[in-house]
C-alpha positions in Angstrom: 0.0 0.2 -0.2 3.4 2.5 0.8 4.7 1.6 -2.4 1.1 2.2 -4.0 1.1 6.0 -2.2 5.3 6.5 -3.1 4.7 5.6 -6.7 1.2 7.8 -7.3 2.8 10.6 -5.6 5.8 10.8 -7.5 3.9 10.8 -10.9 2.2 13.7 -9.9 5.2 15.3 -9.5 6.7 14.1 -12.4 3.5 15.5 -14.1 3.7 18.7 -12.7 7.6 19.2 -12.8 6.9 18.5 -17.5 4.0 21.0 -17.6 7.0 23.6 -15.7 9.6 22.4 -18.3 6.5 23.0 -21.1 5.5 26.1 -19.9 8.4 28.0 -19.3 9.8 27.0 -22.7 6.6 28.2 -24.1 7.5 31.9 -22.1 10.7 31.8 -23.2 9.8 32.0 -27.3 7.3 33.7 -27.5 9.8 36.8 -25.7 11.5 39.2 -28.1 15.4 38.9 -28.5 17.0 42.0 -26.7 20.4 40.3 -28.3 20.1 39.5 -31.6 18.4 40.8 -34.3 18.2 40.8 -38.8 20.9 42.3 -41.1 21.2 40.8 -44.8 23.9 38.6 -45.9 24.5 36.7 -49.1 22.3 33.6 -49.6 24.1 32.3 -52.2 28.8 32.8 -52.9 28.6 36.3 -55.2 31.6 37.7 -57.4 32.4 41.5 -57.2 31.6 43.2 -60.6 27.7 42.1 -60.3 24.9 43.9 -59.3 23.3 42.4 -55.9 19.5 41.0 -56.8 16.8 40.3 -54.0 17.6 36.4 -54.8 21.6 36.4 -53.7 21.1 37.5 -50.4 18.3 36.8 -47.2 18.2 38.5 -43.8 19.9 36.3 -41.0 19.1 36.6 -37.3 23.2 38.6 -35.8 23.9 39.7 -32.3 23.3 42.8 -32.0 26.5 43.7 -30.1 29.0 42.6 -33.5 26.7 44.0 -35.6 29.2 44.9 -38.5 28.9 48.6 -39.7 26.9 49.2 -42.3 24.7 46.2 -42.6 21.8 46.3 -43.9 18.5 44.8 -42.7 15.8 45.7 -45.7 17.2 43.8 -48.9 14.9 46.0 -51.1 17.7 48.6 -50.2 20.1 47.2 -52.2 18.8 46.0 -55.4 20.7 46.8 -58.2 24.2 47.4 -56.4 27.3 46.5 -57.6 29.7 44.1 -55.3 33.0 45.5 -55.5 34.7 42.1 -53.7 33.2 38.6 -53.8 31.4 38.0 -51.0 30.7 34.5 -49.6 27.7 32.4 -48.6 26.4 33.4 -45.3 28.5 36.4 -45.4 27.3 40.2 -44.0 26.7 43.1 -47.4 27.6 45.4 -46.1 28.6 48.9 -47.2 32.7 48.8 -47.4 32.0 45.9 -49.7 29.7 48.5 -52.2 30.3 50.6 -55.1 29.0 53.9 -55.0 24.9 53.8 -56.0 24.7 54.6 -59.3 27.5 52.6 -60.7 26.7 49.6 -63.1 28.6 46.1 -63.0 31.5 45.3 -64.2 35.5 46.7 -64.6 34.2 49.7 -64.2 32.5 49.5 -60.8 36.4 48.4 -58.9 37.7 50.5 -60.6 39.1 53.6 -57.3 38.0 56.7 -58.0 40.4 59.3 -59.4 42.3 56.0 -60.9 42.3 54.9 -65.0 42.1 51.3 -66.3 44.6 50.6 -68.7 45.7 46.9 -70.6 48.8 45.7 -71.7 50.0 42.0 -73.5 51.8 40.0 -72.3 52.6 36.1 -72.2 54.1 33.2 -70.1 57.3 35.1 -68.7 56.1 38.8 -68.8 52.9 37.3 -66.7 55.2 36.3 -63.8 54.5 32.0 -65.6 51.0 33.1 -64.8 51.2 34.0 -60.9 49.8 37.1 -61.7 46.1 37.2 -60.3 44.1 39.3 -59.5 44.2 42.0 -56.3 48.1 41.5 -56.7 50.9 44.2 -56.7 53.5 44.3 -59.5 56.7 46.3 -61.2 56.5 48.1 -64.8 59.8 47.2 -66.1 60.7 49.2 -69.6 63.0 47.4 -71.7 64.3 50.1 -74.0 67.2 52.1 -75.8 68.6 55.5 -74.2 69.9 58.8 -75.9 73.1 59.3 -76.5 74.3 61.6 -74.4 76.9 64.2 -74.6 80.3 62.9 -75.7 78.2 59.7 -76.9 78.5 58.2 -79.9 75.4 56.1 -80.4 72.1 55.0 -78.5 73.4 52.3 -75.3 70.6 49.3 -74.5 68.8 50.3 -70.6 66.2 48.1 -68.6 64.6 50.8 -66.1 61.8 50.1 -63.0 59.2 53.0 -64.1 55.9 52.1 -62.8 55.9 50.7 -58.9 53.1 49.2 -56.9 50.6 49.1 -59.8 47.4 47.2 -58.6 46.4 44.2 -60.9 42.1 44.8 -61.8 41.8 42.1 -63.9 43.7 39.1 -66.1 42.5 38.2 -69.0 39.0 39.0 -68.9 38.1 37.4 -65.2 38.3 39.5 -62.5 37.9 37.3 -59.4 40.2 37.6 -56.4 39.5 34.0 -54.6 41.4 32.5 -57.0 45.1 30.8 -56.5 45.9 28.9 -59.1 48.6 30.4 -62.1 46.9 31.7 -65.0 48.9 32.1 -68.2 46.7 34.5 -70.0 47.9 36.8 -72.8 46.1 40.5 -71.4 46.9 42.2 -67.8 44.5 45.2 -66.6 45.6 47.1 -64.2 44.6 50.2 -62.1 46.8 52.9 -62.5 47.0 57.1 -62.3 46.4 59.6 -65.7 50.1 60.2 -65.3 50.5 56.8 -64.9 48.5 55.9 -67.7 51.1 58.6 -70.1 54.1 56.8 -68.8 52.8 52.9 -69.2 51.8 53.8 -72.5 54.8 55.3 -73.8 57.0 52.5 -72.2 55.3 50.0 -73.8 54.9 52.2 -77.3 59.2 52.4 -77.4 60.9 49.4 -75.7 59.7 45.4 -74.5 57.7 45.7 -70.9 58.0 43.4 -68.3 55.8 43.0 -64.8 57.9 42.1 -61.6 55.3 40.3 -59.0 55.4 42.2 -55.0 55.2 41.6 -52.0 51.0 42.7 -51.0 51.9 44.6 -47.6 55.4 45.5 -48.8 55.3 49.9 -49.2 58.8 50.0 -50.5 60.4 51.6 -53.2 62.6 50.5 -54.9 65.1 54.0 -56.2 66.8 52.3 -58.9 69.4 53.2 -62.5 68.8 51.4 -64.0 71.1 48.2 -65.6 72.7 48.9 -68.6 75.7 46.6 -69.8 78.6 49.1 -68.7 76.8 48.1 -64.9 75.6 44.2 -66.2 79.7 43.6 -67.4 81.7 46.0 -65.1 85.1 45.1 -65.9 83.8 45.4 -70.0 85.9 48.9 -71.0 84.4 50.8 -72.6 85.2 51.8 -75.9 86.4 54.9 -77.0 84.7 57.2 -78.1 85.5 57.9 -82.1 85.9 61.6 -82.7 84.4 63.5 -85.2 85.7 63.5 -88.7 87.2 66.6 -90.0 85.6 68.5 -93.0 88.3 68.9 -95.5 90.4 71.3 -96.1 88.1 73.8 -99.4 90.9 73.9 -102.6 92.7 77.1 -102.9 91.5 78.8 -105.9 94.2 78.4 -109.2 95.3 81.9 -110.8 94.2 82.2 -114.6 97.3 81.2 -117.2 98.6 83.4 -118.9 99.3 83.3 -122.7 102.1 84.6 -123.5 101.8 85.4 -127.4 105.5 85.5 -129.2 106.5 87.9 -131.6 108.6 87.7 -134.3 111.7 88.8 -134.7 112.8 91.9 -136.5 112.9 90.7 -140.8 117.3 91.7 -141.3 118.5 91.9 -144.9 122.0 89.1 -145.0 124.9 88.7 -147.7 127.1 86.0 -148.4 130.5 87.5 -147.9 133.7 85.2 -150.0 137.2 85.7 -148.8 139.9 83.2 -151.0 138.9 79.5 -149.7 136.8 81.2 -147.0 133.0 82.3 -146.6 130.8 83.6 -144.5 127.5 85.6 -143.7 127.0 89.4 -143.3 123.5 90.4 -141.5 122.2 93.7 -141.1 
């Protein structure tokens, strides 16, 4: 009898406990979350340069104390905006990752204000064996002939760095910066200032261009004087300059020849004189 009472009490206690847990969980679910909010995140992986559509975005719960700066809470406000950097699925879409409002999609959305995009032709050697990728920085080297200096009589071959720390916007027609595999292409698009664009255009018209890949976090400038045959082979004796040939002396003017007319001798009368066995001639 006592065991039945104890079991009955335990059953009632368990029933009341379960009821309390269910009621408490429902009450907690009905309470508004004070430490969380909703922000716009990418529904799928989105590449830079693409125009955003509502299908690419979704709302997600996010702790209110760690909401990224410039995050959006309404996907409709992002319709038609262009990404300037790639976004992965579930990553917040903030203002820092967007091009200015009104920007069209494509490469133009990636160009910094005040900069220009210029494309140069490359090959597997000039393009650093395909390791030049979007987002990398390169130096531009030109190999050309230097104009002769005073005292020199011929041009001199020279190789010189003309532009430093130039951002690679695209290789061929790809602007994706998430890839790390090398790609051999025939064209590289660079971001330069208007003055650098003029320098680069002149450099590729007077010589051969090469790209030198540099560290992305190294801002140090390389102060070089360029490489010539004399610096490449310092032990070689430079050829002596050939002095310019002296102009030939003008011929002296010759005096005109004077032709003298011979005067005939005066006519004389002569007679023969005979003296014995001897004869002579006398003229007068």
